[in-house]
Backbone as CSV, one residue per row, in Angstrom:
resi,resn,N_x,N_y,N_z,CA_x,CA_y,CA_z,C_x,C_y,C_z
1,MET,121.529,91.038,163.547,120.629,91.551,162.458,120.681,93.387,163.085
2,VAL,120.528,93.465,164.311,120.650,94.738,164.813,121.926,95.606,164.569
3,LEU,122.932,94.863,164.845,124.194,95.375,164.610,124.270,95.881,163.058
4,GLY,123.820,94.971,162.243,123.897,95.176,160.746,123.402,96.507,160.401
5,GLU,121.820,96.428,160.720,120.947,97.732,160.687,121.623,98.897,161.181
6,GLY,122.403,98.986,162.213,122.955,100.014,162.998,124.351,100.408,162.180
7,PHE,124.960,99.685,161.248,126.106,99.977,160.591,125.315,100.688,159.139
8,ASP,124.030,100.107,158.862,123.757,100.429,157.689,123.090,101.923,157.818
9,ASN,122.688,102.251,158.873,122.416,103.879,159.387,123.603,104.682,159.199
10,LEU,124.844,104.204,159.946,125.825,105.002,159.781,126.156,105.177,158.371
11,HIS,126.138,104.313,157.455,126.753,104.311,156.009,125.876,105.527,155.601
12,GLN,124.442,105.632,155.724,123.460,106.365,155.027,123.808,107.743,155.709
13,VAL,124.350,107.991,156.994,124.742,109.226,157.460,125.886,109.737,156.696
14,LEU,126.762,108.676,156.278,127.809,109.406,155.518,127.664,109.723,154.199
15,ARG,126.578,109.114,153.406,125.928,109.650,152.479,125.185,111.086,152.668
16,ASN,124.388,111.188,153.599,123.788,112.417,154.005,124.969,113.441,153.942
17,ALA,126.069,113.180,154.865,127.069,114.236,155.220,127.731,114.529,153.968
18,TYR,127.906,113.727,152.698,128.482,114.212,151.514,127.344,115.185,150.792
19,ASP,126.214,114.707,150.966,125.274,115.672,150.150,125.202,117.253,150.968
20,GLU,125.357,117.278,152.164,125.412,118.330,153.008,126.578,119.292,152.541
21,MET,127.551,118.682,152.324,128.774,119.328,152.026,129.079,119.981,150.471
22,MET,128.139,119.429,149.615,128.212,119.584,148.148,128.288,121.239,147.989
23,PRO,127.109,122.120,148.574,127.044,123.307,148.708,128.223,124.321,148.869
24,LEU,129.206,123.692,149.447,130.544,124.228,149.687,131.157,124.524,148.375
25,CYS,130.818,123.708,147.108,131.672,124.020,146.046,131.228,125.306,145.422
26,SER,130.055,125.798,145.709,129.848,127.106,145.092,130.758,127.917,145.735
27,ASP,131.038,128.079,146.969,132.028,129.101,147.662,133.501,129.046,147.130
28,MET,133.840,128.026,146.598,135.046,127.785,146.081,135.065,128.468,144.728
29,ALA,134.037,128.336,143.947,133.821,129.009,142.257,134.316,130.420,142.475
30,ASP,133.932,131.012,143.258,134.271,132.400,142.921,135.793,132.659,143.029
31,VAL,136.630,131.726,144.107,138.131,131.984,143.966,138.461,131.165,142.667
32,ALA,137.894,130.338,142.307,138.492,129.517,140.974,138.325,130.372,139.907
33,ARG,137.149,131.388,139.780,136.956,131.920,138.341,137.983,132.860,138.275
34,VAL,138.567,133.432,139.581,139.626,134.709,139.432,140.958,133.723,139.055
35,ILE,141.306,132.557,139.613,142.390,131.910,138.997,142.188,131.842,137.567
36,ALA,141.064,130.852,137.341,140.998,130.381,135.897,141.018,131.664,134.726
37,GLY,140.548,132.980,135.337,140.668,134.328,134.365,142.150,134.414,134.335
38,ILE,142.936,134.414,135.253,144.310,134.652,135.266,145.129,133.858,134.128
39,GLY,144.521,132.549,134.658,145.394,131.338,133.602,144.808,131.395,132.200
40,ALA,143.794,131.550,131.983,143.055,131.852,130.437,143.929,132.963,129.849
41,LEU,144.054,134.047,130.556,144.733,135.371,129.958,146.284,134.793,129.586
42,PHE,146.896,134.217,130.350,148.233,133.676,130.218,148.457,132.685,129.103
43,TYR,147.582,131.782,129.206,147.298,130.573,127.975,147.083,131.227,126.601
44,ILE,146.093,132.260,126.603,145.760,132.617,125.518,146.870,133.713,124.662
45,SER,147.574,134.430,125.629,148.289,135.092,125.417,149.626,134.518,124.837
46,MET,150.031,133.352,125.457,151.052,132.623,125.195,150.998,132.223,123.806
47,LYS,149.630,131.576,123.699,149.599,130.838,122.334,149.408,132.042,120.975
48,VAL,148.877,132.895,121.525,148.971,134.117,120.216,150.144,134.539,119.840
49,TRP,150.887,134.875,120.994,152.253,135.396,120.811,153.278,134.574,120.106
50,GLN,153.101,133.071,120.383,153.396,131.855,119.670,153.419,131.953,118.217
51,ALA,152.201,131.950,117.928,151.639,132.131,116.829,152.201,133.050,115.648
52,LEU,152.169,134.534,116.474,152.629,135.646,115.630,154.053,135.674,115.605
53,ALA,155.017,134.864,116.804,156.358,134.924,116.706,157.141,133.956,115.377
54,ARG,156.058,132.831,115.133,156.504,132.116,114.098,155.676,132.146,112.943
55,VAL,154.701,133.440,112.719,154.293,134.026,111.377,153.564,132.685,111.028
56,GLU,152.653,132.379,111.825,151.481,131.202,111.430,150.435,131.695,111.772
57,PRO,149.358,131.113,111.144,147.810,131.437,111.232,147.462,131.262,112.930
58,ILE,146.843,131.942,113.580,146.385,131.492,115.090,145.196,130.322,114.844
59,ASP,145.667,129.487,115.791,144.749,128.290,115.764,143.713,128.532,117.119
60,VAL,142.400,128.716,116.681,141.205,129.321,117.440,140.773,127.910,118.051
61,TYR,140.946,126.889,117.766,140.277,125.673,118.635,140.945,125.429,119.972
62,PRO,142.246,125.398,120.065,143.188,125.309,121.427,142.466,126.322,122.215
63,LEU,142.244,127.736,121.868,142.096,128.854,122.788,140.663,128.599,123.123
64,LEU,139.764,127.741,122.742,138.498,127.463,123.440,138.406,126.643,124.673
65,ARG,139.515,126.216,124.969,139.773,125.253,126.164,139.383,125.973,127.596
66,PRO,140.194,127.262,127.568,139.938,127.958,128.869,138.521,128.353,128.895
67,PHE,137.979,128.578,127.983,136.530,129.025,128.130,135.430,128.003,128.688
68,CYS,135.890,126.764,128.104,135.092,125.487,128.458,135.345,125.224,129.982
69,ILE,136.486,125.439,130.401,136.764,124.947,131.848,136.106,126.059,132.737
70,GLY,136.212,127.273,132.055,135.492,128.461,132.901,133.922,128.229,133.225
71,LEU,133.354,127.533,131.929,131.848,127.337,132.122,131.707,125.982,132.981
72,CYS,132.692,125.311,133.297,132.442,124.152,133.921,132.557,124.681,135.391
73,ILE,133.429,125.530,135.653,133.607,126.324,136.837,132.362,126.843,137.330
74,MET,131.755,127.874,136.397,130.705,128.365,136.840,129.547,127.505,136.989
75,PHE,129.390,126.210,136.444,128.142,125.464,137.047,128.883,124.104,137.388
76,PHE,129.884,124.369,138.162,130.632,122.987,138.520,129.300,122.013,139.628
77,PRO,128.685,122.639,140.437,127.478,121.687,140.867,127.023,120.796,139.837
78,LEU,126.451,121.275,138.655,126.131,120.516,137.685,126.762,119.469,137.170
79,VAL,128.195,119.950,137.063,129.147,119.143,136.274,129.399,117.863,137.634
80,LEU,129.338,118.067,138.870,129.468,117.124,139.488,128.405,116.168,139.651
81,GLN,127.395,116.749,139.493,125.644,116.154,139.600,125.856,115.256,138.398
82,ALA,126.410,115.419,137.281,126.493,114.838,136.068,127.632,113.538,136.295
83,ILE,128.624,113.908,136.836,129.497,112.697,137.144,128.999,111.549,138.037
84,ASN,128.184,111.938,139.254,127.317,111.351,140.015,126.419,110.652,139.380
85,GLY,125.634,111.197,138.634,124.644,110.625,137.845,125.116,109.482,137.121
86,VAL,126.252,109.461,136.268,126.854,108.513,135.778,127.159,107.309,136.595
87,LEU,127.727,107.628,137.675,128.442,106.548,138.672,127.482,105.973,139.516
88,SER,126.361,106.695,140.081,125.426,106.056,140.869,124.691,104.855,140.532
89,PRO,124.327,104.645,139.335,123.720,103.189,138.958,124.665,102.103,139.202
90,VAL,125.928,102.074,139.158,126.951,101.265,139.753,126.660,100.863,141.048
91,VAL,126.694,102.011,141.953,126.610,101.818,143.338,125.213,101.232,143.540
92,VAL,124.073,101.596,142.686,122.941,100.766,143.142,122.659,99.356,142.787
93,GLY,123.199,99.021,141.619,123.390,97.758,141.210,123.982,96.928,141.912
94,THR,125.384,97.119,142.335,126.150,96.467,143.328,125.321,96.148,144.683
95,SER,124.807,97.452,145.258,124.119,97.372,146.577,122.860,96.236,146.265
96,SER,122.256,96.251,145.358,120.909,95.402,145.213,121.531,93.854,145.346
97,ILE,122.678,93.707,144.464,123.219,92.635,144.366,123.537,91.948,145.625
98,LEU,124.265,92.492,146.645,124.741,92.523,147.699,123.507,92.038,148.778
99,SER,122.578,92.950,148.796,121.317,92.736,149.527,120.612,91.583,149.192
100,LYS,120.278,90.984,147.928,119.867,89.420,147.728,120.581,88.522,148.328
101,GLN,122.179,88.739,148.160,122.820,87.483,148.906,122.679,87.420,150.272
102,VAL,122.811,88.769,150.777,122.680,88.683,152.580,121.243,88.145,152.853
103,PHE,120.387,88.465,152.170,119.021,88.041,152.475,119.354,86.466,152.338
104,ASP,119.597,85.831,151.258,119.877,84.655,150.951,120.434,83.598,152.157
105,LEU,121.857,84.252,152.320,122.347,83.795,153.372,121.546,83.742,154.778
106,THR,121.026,84.703,155.153,120.209,84.708,156.415,119.090,83.663,156.487
107,GLU,118.534,83.448,155.263,117.367,82.581,155.123,118.193,81.051,155.522
108,TYR,119.047,80.794,154.669,119.486,79.586,154.570,120.364,79.297,156.090
109,ARG,120.792,80.457,156.593,121.258,80.025,158.152,120.112,79.831,159.132
110,LYS,119.106,80.305,158.953,118.037,79.725,159.732,117.622,78.636,159.362
111,GLN,117.632,77.961,158.232,117.211,76.812,157.826,118.098,75.822,158.509
112,LYS,119.435,76.041,158.329,120.484,75.488,159.008,120.503,74.980,160.544
113,ASP,120.181,76.247,161.240,120.047,75.913,162.401,118.886,75.280,162.950
114,ARG,117.945,75.209,162.223,116.783,74.499,162.631,117.013,72.972,162.515
115,LEU,117.781,72.711,160.985,117.955,71.455,160.705,118.838,70.693,161.956
116,GLU,119.997,71.582,162.287,120.711,70.978,163.429,120.114,70.932,164.650
117,TYR,119.255,71.448,165.076,118.713,71.267,166.253,117.820,70.015,165.920
118,GLU,117.194,69.897,165.140,116.237,68.484,164.873,117.036,67.435,164.750
119,ALA,118.438,67.628,164.119,119.346,66.288,164.225,119.703,66.155,165.205
120,MET,120.063,66.891,166.334,120.430,66.601,167.645,119.516,66.125,168.485
121,VAL,118.233,66.470,168.309,116.909,65.873,169.030,116.763,64.793,168.803
122,ARG,117.002,64.380,167.391,116.673,63.096,166.769,117.751,61.982,167.273
123,ASN,118.885,62.467,167.577,119.711,61.547,168.292,119.626,61.263,169.662
124,PRO,119.395,60.155,170.252,119.141,59.877,171.973,120.629,60.403,172.603
125,GLU,121.553,60.275,171.808,122.663,60.485,172.789,122.928,62.047,172.905
126,THR,122.360,62.619,172.134,122.408,64.225,172.274,121.426,65.068,172.275
127,ALA,120.208,64.509,172.484,118.845,65.303,172.446,118.838,66.056,173.809
128,TYR,119.235,65.457,175.188,119.327,66.101,176.301,120.450,67.404,176.281
129,ILE,120.936,67.272,175.548,122.171,68.638,175.532,121.422,69.759,174.880
130,VAL,120.382,69.569,173.801,119.749,70.987,173.357,118.368,70.975,173.620
131,SER,117.882,69.876,174.422,116.357,70.098,174.511,116.439,69.891,175.916
132,SER,115.595,71.083,176.561,115.166,70.781,178.110,114.084,69.425,178.436
133,GLU,113.279,69.479,177.567,112.179,68.286,177.656,112.900,67.051,177.555
134,ALA,113.945,66.881,176.628,114.526,65.386,176.780,115.468,65.309,177.853
135,TYR,116.142,66.663,178.367,116.859,66.513,179.645,116.012,66.031,180.872
136,ASP,114.911,66.681,180.981,113.966,66.351,182.165,113.392,64.772,182.119
137,LYS,113.365,64.297,180.716,112.765,63.009,180.459,113.844,62.278,180.855
138,GLU,115.233,62.435,180.786,116.218,61.480,181.110,116.354,61.547,182.552
139,LEU,116.245,62.706,183.250,116.565,62.719,184.564,115.350,62.028,185.336
140,GLU,114.066,61.867,184.848,112.762,60.999,185.409,113.219,59.685,185.189
141,GLN,114.027,59.114,184.161,114.247,57.696,184.203,115.559,57.382,185.138
142,LEU,116.148,57.927,185.651,117.359,57.636,186.668,116.795,57.752,187.881
143,GLY,117.244,57.076,188.577,117.057,56.908,190.273,117.890,57.634,191.152
144,TRP,118.310,57.034,192.171,119.097,58.066,193.219,120.417,57.002,193.553
145,SER,120.626,56.302,192.979,121.818,55.181,193.201,123.031,56.139,192.954
146,PRO,124.322,55.796,193.527,125.306,56.441,193.181,125.798,56.621,191.735
147,SER,125.660,55.459,191.045,125.895,55.484,189.619,124.823,56.477,188.644
148,ASP,123.429,56.395,189.117,122.931,57.462,188.609,122.850,58.978,189.030
149,LEU,123.598,59.133,190.397,123.818,60.612,190.370,125.041,60.891,189.586
150,MET,125.980,59.986,189.499,127.061,60.189,188.782,126.750,60.596,187.231
151,THR,125.635,59.921,186.656,125.150,60.027,185.234,124.288,61.319,185.278
152,MET,123.835,61.438,186.235,123.224,63.138,186.215,124.122,64.124,186.291
153,MET,125.222,64.128,186.929,126.396,65.187,187.015,127.031,65.167,185.667
154,GLY,127.136,63.914,184.827,127.830,63.882,183.800,126.782,64.619,182.465
155,MET,125.713,64.440,182.635,124.851,64.963,181.766,124.872,66.470,182.122
156,THR,124.707,66.815,183.368,124.808,68.430,183.795,125.856,69.139,183.073
157,ILE,126.916,68.764,183.485,128.126,68.788,182.994,128.628,69.111,181.461
158,GLU,128.017,68.025,180.806,128.368,68.119,179.179,127.149,69.235,178.678
159,ARG,125.939,69.203,179.454,125.082,70.231,178.800,125.435,71.694,179.052
160,GLN,126.493,71.968,180.106,127.069,73.152,180.220,128.128,73.350,179.299
161,LEU,128.780,72.554,179.364,129.994,72.763,178.510,129.600,72.899,176.937
162,TYR,128.445,72.120,176.487,127.888,72.571,175.269,127.648,74.101,175.037
163,GLU,126.723,74.562,176.156,126.155,75.784,176.135,127.469,76.957,176.354
164,LEU,128.674,76.419,177.072,129.634,77.384,177.178,130.487,77.447,176.007
165,ARG,130.616,76.281,175.172,131.121,76.441,174.185,130.684,77.301,172.873
166,LYS,129.173,76.769,172.902,128.449,77.612,172.021,128.278,79.175,171.998
167,GLY,128.412,79.644,173.609,128.202,80.879,173.855,129.638,81.622,173.419
168,VAL,130.833,80.862,173.832,132.139,81.525,173.171,132.095,81.474,171.692
169,ARG,131.685,80.677,171.279,131.883,80.699,169.645,130.947,81.702,169.072
170,ASP,129.650,81.894,169.563,128.828,83.083,169.230,129.358,84.234,169.425
171,ALA,130.133,84.636,170.711,130.640,85.809,170.820,131.789,85.996,170.047
172,PHE,132.592,84.999,169.706,133.728,85.326,168.848,133.262,85.611,167.466
173,GLN,132.227,84.996,166.741,131.571,85.297,165.676,131.080,86.551,165.663
174,ALA,130.377,87.204,166.811,129.842,88.372,166.918,131.087,89.388,166.953
175,PHE,132.269,89.238,167.433,133.115,90.058,167.572,133.794,90.215,166.201
176,LEU,134.108,89.096,165.483,134.303,89.094,164.020,133.596,89.945,163.217
177,GLU,132.271,89.706,163.422,131.345,90.379,162.346,131.415,92.022,162.660
178,PHE,131.452,92.406,164.190,131.645,93.813,164.326,132.821,94.235,163.611
179,LEU,134.271,93.620,163.680,135.220,93.929,163.088,134.904,94.326,161.421
180,PHE,134.446,93.057,161.107,133.899,93.151,159.587,133.264,94.620,159.323
181,GLN,132.244,94.492,159.805,131.210,95.860,159.627,132.057,97.109,159.864
182,SER,132.819,97.175,160.872,133.745,98.312,161.419,134.825,98.685,160.008
183,THR,135.370,97.603,159.517,136.510,97.572,158.663,135.780,98.362,157.257
184,ALA,134.577,97.921,157.070,133.632,98.370,155.852,133.312,100.174,156.126
185,LEU,133.124,100.312,157.357,132.788,101.630,157.722,134.012,102.354,157.543
186,ILE,134.997,102.056,158.067,136.238,103.033,157.981,136.577,103.256,156.405
187,ILE,136.369,102.515,155.722,136.574,102.327,154.086,135.702,103.204,153.792
188,ASP,134.222,103.394,153.955,133.538,104.252,153.428,133.546,105.653,153.996
189,THR,134.165,105.550,155.327,134.262,106.915,156.046,135.496,107.612,154.965
190,ILE,136.756,106.900,155.009,137.811,107.474,154.242,137.182,107.888,152.845
191,ARG,136.578,106.962,152.248,136.255,107.238,150.882,135.218,108.418,150.866
192,THR,134.106,108.857,151.744,133.552,110.029,151.869,134.417,111.192,152.012
193,PHE,135.322,111.206,152.825,136.190,112.254,152.926,136.902,112.582,151.858
194,PHE,137.407,111.559,151.069,138.245,111.985,149.710,137.256,112.566,148.564
195,LEU,135.955,112.172,148.795,135.135,112.594,147.732,134.674,114.031,148.269
196,VAL,134.625,114.454,149.306,134.216,115.758,149.741,135.412,116.545,149.608
197,VAL,136.626,116.028,149.874,137.786,117.228,149.679,138.023,117.199,148.132
198,LEU,137.716,116.239,147.215,138.081,116.334,145.707,136.708,117.255,145.184
199,SER,135.712,117.230,145.765,134.511,117.868,145.497,134.556,119.416,145.786
200,ILE,134.995,119.921,147.111,135.074,121.315,147.196,136.329,121.725,146.600
201,LEU,137.299,121.080,146.619,138.664,121.602,145.794,138.432,121.601,144.163
202,GLY,137.497,120.967,143.815,137.356,120.622,142.368,137.229,121.888,141.405
203,PRO,136.632,122.919,141.753,136.642,124.420,140.937,138.105,124.867,140.865
204,ILE,139.025,124.866,142.028,140.214,124.936,142.133,141.239,124.270,141.116
205,VAL,140.925,122.919,141.111,141.705,122.014,140.342,141.578,122.528,138.650
206,PHE,140.038,122.385,138.383,139.768,123.177,137.106,140.226,124.376,136.704
207,ALA,140.462,125.201,137.753,141.304,126.670,137.424,142.576,126.629,137.212
208,ILE,143.219,125.572,137.963,144.791,125.555,137.798,145.035,125.058,136.530
209,SER,143.818,123.993,136.049,144.391,123.263,134.655,144.444,124.096,133.557
210,THR,143.904,125.539,133.627,144.182,126.499,132.552,145.408,126.877,132.297
211,PHE,146.303,126.512,133.270,147.764,127.187,133.240,148.429,126.369,132.294
212,GLU,149.343,126.583,131.445,150.193,125.758,130.529,151.110,125.024,131.352
213,GLY,151.105,123.895,131.050,151.762,122.790,131.710,151.339,122.108,132.999
214,LEU,150.199,122.435,133.532,149.127,121.912,134.260,147.931,121.351,133.701
215,GLN,147.955,121.109,132.471,146.594,120.759,132.001,146.088,119.250,132.616
216,ALA,147.150,118.336,132.777,146.986,116.967,133.337,146.275,117.020,134.773
217,SER,146.167,118.136,135.412,145.357,118.241,136.783,143.923,117.952,136.473
218,LEU,143.651,118.390,135.634,142.036,118.080,135.180,141.733,116.436,134.999
219,THR,142.539,116.060,134.357,142.094,114.295,134.024,142.634,113.642,135.188
220,ASN,143.925,114.174,136.108,144.083,113.387,137.185,142.943,113.518,138.377
221,TRP,142.229,114.811,138.317,141.332,114.959,139.277,140.012,114.101,138.836
222,LEU,139.756,113.720,137.664,138.632,113.180,137.155,138.972,111.566,137.448
223,THR,140.169,111.040,137.484,140.302,109.766,137.546,140.541,109.620,138.905
224,ARG,140.967,110.386,139.711,140.814,110.220,141.171,139.388,110.309,141.782
225,TYR,138.854,110.876,141.389,137.317,111.200,141.817,136.559,109.762,141.440
226,ILE,136.494,109.091,140.207,136.218,107.983,140.048,136.597,106.887,140.476
227,SER,138.016,106.773,140.805,138.635,105.883,141.359,138.158,105.702,142.939
228,VAL,138.062,106.823,143.648,137.662,106.646,144.871,135.904,106.515,145.034
229,TYR,135.415,106.914,144.075,133.843,106.879,144.027,133.452,105.174,144.046
230,LEU,134.112,104.453,143.284,134.151,103.008,142.982,134.577,102.378,144.018
231,TRP,135.081,102.771,145.303,135.551,101.913,146.456,134.224,101.124,147.070
232,LEU,133.139,101.855,147.021,132.031,101.393,147.459,131.466,100.282,146.875
233,PRO,131.223,100.259,145.486,130.821,99.423,144.900,131.761,97.829,144.793
234,VAL,133.072,98.131,144.686,133.972,97.204,144.980,133.887,96.658,146.527
235,CYS,133.488,97.242,147.300,133.422,96.717,148.571,132.100,95.691,148.719
236,ASP,130.998,96.277,147.799,129.788,95.603,147.787,130.214,94.028,147.037
237,LEU,130.712,94.139,145.976,131.226,93.171,145.257,131.939,92.044,145.912
238,PHE,132.994,92.372,146.786,133.675,91.654,147.658,132.703,91.130,148.541
239,SER,131.979,91.798,149.356,130.925,91.066,150.192,130.118,90.271,149.728
240,THR,129.731,90.513,148.410,128.744,89.572,147.810,129.380,88.296,147.282
241,LEU,130.680,88.469,147.148,131.548,86.982,146.712,131.535,86.233,147.899
242,LEU,131.980,87.026,149.182,131.900,85.969,150.498,130.340,85.573,150.888
243,SER,129.746,86.416,150.653,128.068,85.652,151.072,127.823,84.793,150.136
244,LYS,128.423,84.764,148.796,127.798,83.590,148.052,128.584,82.255,148.559
245,ILE,129.774,82.532,148.642,130.701,81.202,148.997,129.994,80.549,150.341
246,GLN,129.553,81.730,151.250,128.943,80.964,152.574,127.561,80.451,152.336
247,VAL,126.713,80.965,151.460,125.558,80.391,150.977,125.803,78.833,150.224
248,LEU,126.893,78.956,149.343,127.115,77.573,149.079,127.382,76.476,149.766
249,MET,128.337,76.880,150.866,128.657,76.133,152.086,127.541,75.776,153.055
250,VAL,126.730,76.715,153.314,125.499,76.137,153.952,124.290,75.486,153.181
251,GLN,124.322,75.680,151.889,123.517,74.728,151.212,123.999,73.326,151.378
252,LYS,125.404,73.260,151.228,125.738,71.852,151.292,125.825,71.285,152.706
253,ASP,125.825,71.906,153.771,125.384,71.501,154.932,123.894,70.990,155.443
254,ILE,123.021,71.792,154.584,121.679,71.636,154.491,121.112,70.133,154.112
255,ALA,122.222,69.964,152.864,121.874,68.818,152.013,122.418,67.749,153.076
256,ALA,123.564,67.857,153.708,123.991,66.824,154.550,123.010,66.440,155.932
257,LEU,122.611,67.580,156.217,121.591,67.632,157.514,120.414,66.919,157.131
258,SER,119.903,66.906,155.686,118.703,66.399,155.381,119.068,64.716,155.326
259,ASP,120.204,63.935,155.907,120.217,62.727,155.787,120.107,62.329,157.413
260,PRO,119.006,61.574,157.813,118.845,61.123,159.209,120.064,60.618,159.956
261,SER,120.879,59.863,159.184,122.205,59.493,159.880,123.341,60.465,160.016
262,PHE,123.175,61.833,159.545,124.118,62.561,159.797,124.015,63.217,161.034
263,VAL,125.254,63.404,161.783,125.356,63.839,162.907,126.066,65.293,162.956
264,PRO,125.660,66.593,163.267,126.115,67.656,163.153,127.199,67.958,164.225
265,ASP,128.251,68.558,163.679,129.215,68.924,165.000,129.324,70.141,165.365
266,ALA,128.486,71.164,164.804,128.088,72.455,165.289,129.279,73.373,165.225
267,SER,130.245,73.162,163.966,131.364,73.868,163.882,131.181,74.959,162.997
268,SER,131.705,76.223,163.412,131.585,77.584,162.728,133.170,78.107,162.253
269,GLY,134.043,76.936,161.850,135.346,77.352,161.463,135.269,78.134,159.976
270,VAL,134.557,77.571,159.096,134.621,78.158,158.040,134.056,79.592,157.991
271,TYR,132.965,79.728,158.450,132.412,81.283,158.928,133.618,81.934,159.478
272,ILE,134.082,81.624,160.571,135.081,82.264,161.062,136.317,82.634,160.157
273,ILE,136.898,81.794,159.518,137.890,81.745,158.274,137.503,83.034,157.146
274,PHE,136.411,82.773,156.780,135.487,83.762,155.646,135.515,85.208,156.287
275,MET,135.224,85.514,157.638,135.225,86.720,158.169,136.604,87.180,158.289
276,LEU,137.732,86.351,158.736,138.781,87.043,158.657,139.331,87.361,157.480
277,ILE,139.236,86.516,156.334,139.446,86.822,154.804,138.863,88.315,154.423
278,GLY,137.535,88.513,155.075,136.684,89.772,154.702,137.300,90.901,155.316
279,ILE,137.593,90.887,156.517,138.446,91.675,157.215,139.670,92.302,156.711
280,PHE,140.457,91.514,156.313,141.938,91.778,155.661,141.639,92.287,154.206
281,GLY,140.598,91.848,153.511,140.194,91.840,152.028,139.751,93.187,151.706
282,TYR,138.960,93.889,152.785,138.430,94.977,152.633,139.695,96.271,152.468
283,PHE,140.925,95.821,152.938,141.814,96.985,152.910,142.755,97.022,151.376
284,LEU,142.230,95.935,150.543,142.534,96.103,149.398,142.026,96.490,148.150
285,VAL,140.748,97.346,148.674,139.564,97.806,147.849,140.128,98.794,147.122
286,PRO,140.890,99.913,147.825,141.675,100.941,146.817,142.412,100.427,145.555
287,THR,143.193,99.450,145.961,144.001,98.725,144.595,142.974,98.113,143.750
288,VAL,142.048,97.729,144.073,141.613,96.918,143.117,140.564,98.181,142.013
289,SER,140.101,99.088,142.952,139.437,100.215,142.435,140.478,101.012,141.305
290,ASP,141.478,100.920,141.792,142.626,101.710,140.765,142.846,101.023,139.779
291,TRP,142.712,99.613,139.755,142.723,98.882,138.325,141.832,99.229,137.394
292,ILE,140.360,99.691,137.845,139.385,100.064,136.765,139.749,101.087,136.359
293,VAL,139.931,102.398,137.010,140.415,103.694,136.625,141.691,103.778,137.178
294,LYS,142.641,103.972,135.935,144.107,104.332,136.929,144.201,105.632,137.186
295,SER,144.694,105.889,138.623,144.734,107.162,138.815,146.157,107.248,139.636
296,GLY,146.753,108.424,139.673,148.032,108.467,140.364,147.768,109.124,141.776
297,GLY,146.607,109.318,142.130,146.334,110.039,143.545,146.332,108.841,144.597
298,VAL,146.157,109.653,145.937,146.071,108.770,147.138,147.083,107.550,147.044
299,GLY,148.155,107.595,146.211,149.070,106.243,146.042,149.383,106.097,147.428
300,ASN,149.913,107.024,148.314,150.474,106.561,149.431,149.675,105.813,150.316
301,TYR,148.319,106.382,150.528,147.394,105.817,151.400,147.015,104.351,150.989
302,GLN,147.061,104.154,149.444,146.635,102.846,149.185,148.092,101.958,149.512
303,LYS,149.176,102.387,149.429,150.499,101.488,149.859,150.287,101.254,151.253
304,HIS,149.811,102.153,152.027,149.809,101.950,153.866,148.898,101.139,153.774
305,LEU,147.693,101.077,153.193,146.588,99.930,153.243,147.255,98.485,152.805
306,ASN,147.734,98.460,151.827,148.411,97.253,151.275,149.483,96.804,152.318
307,ASP,150.360,97.352,152.542,150.782,96.949,153.810,150.392,96.599,155.045
308,THR,149.385,97.428,155.352,148.628,97.012,156.430,147.894,95.776,156.499
309,ALA,147.406,95.649,154.926,146.519,94.369,154.842,147.847,92.988,154.965
310,ASN,148.718,93.363,154.335,149.740,91.967,154.225,150.161,91.698,155.526
311,ALA,150.609,92.758,156.349,151.350,92.421,157.422,150.122,92.103,158.643
312,GLY,149.040,92.638,158.382,147.764,92.140,159.304,147.475,90.656,158.988
313,ALA,147.408,90.335,157.752,147.101,89.273,157.091,147.983,87.924,157.665
314,SER,149.289,88.244,157.719,150.352,87.134,158.262,150.070,87.198,159.895
315,LEU,150.019,88.246,160.435,150.357,87.920,161.917,148.850,87.767,162.319
316,GLY,147.483,88.639,162.073,146.407,88.404,162.263,145.838,87.054,162.160
317,GLY,146.066,86.542,160.757,145.615,85.249,160.342,145.948,84.185,161.445
318,SER,147.265,84.400,161.546,147.920,83.028,162.263,147.422,82.988,163.649
319,THR,147.277,84.253,164.302,146.629,84.439,165.819,145.489,84.021,165.847
320,ALA,144.410,84.693,165.034,143.027,84.266,165.064,142.695,83.137,164.464
321,GLY,143.491,82.306,163.409,143.220,80.937,163.622,143.644,80.229,164.601
322,LYS,144.850,80.217,165.358,144.675,79.731,166.636,143.797,79.700,167.441
323,ILE,143.314,80.778,167.742,141.811,81.132,168.693,141.050,80.574,167.929
324,ALA,140.541,80.603,166.697,139.600,79.978,165.969,139.537,78.413,166.104
325,GLY,140.753,77.857,166.234,140.808,76.166,166.155,140.655,76.025,167.526
326,THR,141.164,76.779,168.632,140.782,76.534,169.969,139.495,76.368,170.461
327,ILE,138.714,77.248,169.776,137.293,77.621,170.151,136.334,76.408,169.295
328,ILE,136.664,76.140,168.078,136.057,74.997,167.563,136.301,73.787,167.956
329,LYS,137.287,73.452,168.823,137.894,72.249,169.401,137.022,72.285,170.764
């Protein structure tokens, strides 16, 4: 839990860094106004001369476009706040869904661990392995004959092997959880970097879009910004799905542990598998976000992420699967 809280603090630092960088948009607005003025002059002049050359009435409505873009540049921080205000409820909603699922998963895990301990203590053949009191009681019932000494040694070795397997399994789970949280942090860091760049250079993009033939720059910027902004909600939904699946599996284990005759095997293979799925699945977040709002930007980055995810899934999945199978055994 401490590890999760530390990563949550880092995510909050990224959000604060984004907010601190937003005033830089105003510094770019001065340059953008000059570019927009030149673009508006050429745009209006070309439209007017085209109408005069064709002996047609001048259509005033298209000529208002440069002025609207100029107003957006002048009040670009407000425009950016409006866009973020529309998108932020999506982030808040997915974050609340994830928080609820993580809380439920934590509570169910505590209940499962308690039931596993009770089940092993209830079984006379495994009680001494997990309970020091049962272990001392077994030792008191033994004497000092050679056969009793061998039994004592076997019990001690079995108890130590159980603790060793449990320690290695817990360490491997902690390592996978660290990789899982680190991958999410990498995605969030790149997302923040892209948003900062798009926000600071946004006035320049608006200004460039006033030139004839470059009008698509504005729509491309908007779709790229929305697509990158949605990376975080998509990450939260992916994590929510993994947490929900784990909750259902833990509930199934709890139902099985409720049977007094059930003997737990303390296996964590399913948990390890889903952690591996989560690590490689995070790299597909940009692609899924691009499905929601189609954008042509950051395409090379997404391609590299997809290639990395596919290659890593085949190589890392087989390697980690062998390691996980060895630890589970």
